[in-house]
Residue, then its C-alpha position, 0 to 999 in steps of 0.5 A: m823476480p823481474g820476469l814475474l813483474d813483466r808478466l803481471l804488467g803485460v797482463l794488466l796492459a792487455d786487460l786495459e786494452v780490453v776494457q778500452e775496447l769495451l768502453a768504445d763499444l759502449e759508446v757506439v751503443q750509447v750513440q745508437l740508442a740516443e739516435q733511436v730515442r730522437v727518432r721515436a721522439r720525432t714520430m710521437 
């Protein structure tokens, strides 16, 4: 059964990588939104 465990771990690690990439993307979006809000606040 070690093969099954290795496969499960591989899948979990791949999922974690995807989640980390999504979080990084969200961080970028958050920064962009904050910048837009700052610009709007300045123009008001």
